[in-house]
Every structure is written in C-alpha cells, then in structure tokens.
N, C-alpha and C positions, 0 to 999 in steps of 0.2 A: 509777735503779732500784737500783744497788748500795748506795747509802747507806741505803735502806730495808731491804735484806736484812740489813744488819748487826744490826738489832734482832731478827731472827728467831732463835729458839733451836733450831729443828729442824735437826739436822746433815744429814739426808738431803736436805732442801730446799736447803741451802747447797751440797752436793755437786752436786746437779742443776743449780743455777744456774752453778756453776763449769764443769761439762761443757758446758752450753749456750753459755756465753760463749766457750769454747775453740772449739767447732764454728762459731759465728758468725764469729769473727775468722778462722778458717782458710778458710771459704768466701768471705769478703770478700777475703782475700789472693789466693785463686785467681782470683776474678773480675777483680781489678786486674791480676794477672799476665797473664791472657788479654788484657785491654784493652791492656796495654803492648806485647805482642808481636804483636798483630794490627792495631793502629792505629798512629798516629804516636808516636814516643818523646817523652815529656815528663818533666820533673823531678818534677812533682807525683805522677805515677804511681809513680816510684821511692820517693818519700817515703811514699806511702800503702802500698806493698808492704812496706816495711821496718816501718812502724808496725803494720800488721795481723799480720805474721809475728811480731813481738816480743810483741805483746799475746796472740796465740793461744798462742805458745810459753810465755809466763809462766803463763797460765791452765792450760795442759796440764801444765807442770812442777809447779805448785802442787797440782793435783788428782791426777796420776798419778805424779809423781816422789816424792822423799823427803818432800816437804811434804804428801803426801796424807793422812798420819796426823794432821795438825794440825786437820783439820775433824772435830770430835768430835760424837758423838751421846750425849747424856746422857738418862737416864731418871730421873724423879723417884721417890723411894721411896713417896710417898703414893699413886701410881697403883696399886701392887701391894697396898698396905694396903686400899684401897677394894675391890679385887677379892676379897680374902680375907674381907671382912665380909659 
C-alpha cells in the first residue's frame, strides 16, 4: 500500500495515510501489550510490542514532529488559470 502512495501527488492524502498508519500501529501495540500482560509471557509478544511501538512512533514523529512540514501540498498554477477564464 505504501509503495503505491508514493506516486500520489496530493499532500493531504499523504498526511492522512501517515496519520492512519500511526493510529493503526498504536492500536496494534496496545492489543499486543494487553495480550502480553493478560496471557502468558512470550518473547514474540515483546518483539511485536517493540516493533509496533517503533513503527507507530516513527509515523507519528514524521507527521506531527519536526518532519511534519516535509509532506508538502502543491497546487498547480494551471488550475487557477482555468478558473479565471
């Protein structure tokens, strides 16, 4: 999914995808944390918790941190020229 989003030029859509990925990874991390502490302890759960927390944190940092300005929204000049005609 993310490889196909790279070709999309709409910055608002890319921001929404980044926010959605952050939320999905955070919810997955919460569910694995709950499974880890309510069921038996396994190494796989610790690995999954770490992975989802890192992925969610990176998406959140990219979108809401200092990197949030890197997702640009460009408007083409020909769209305003057509509206003026």
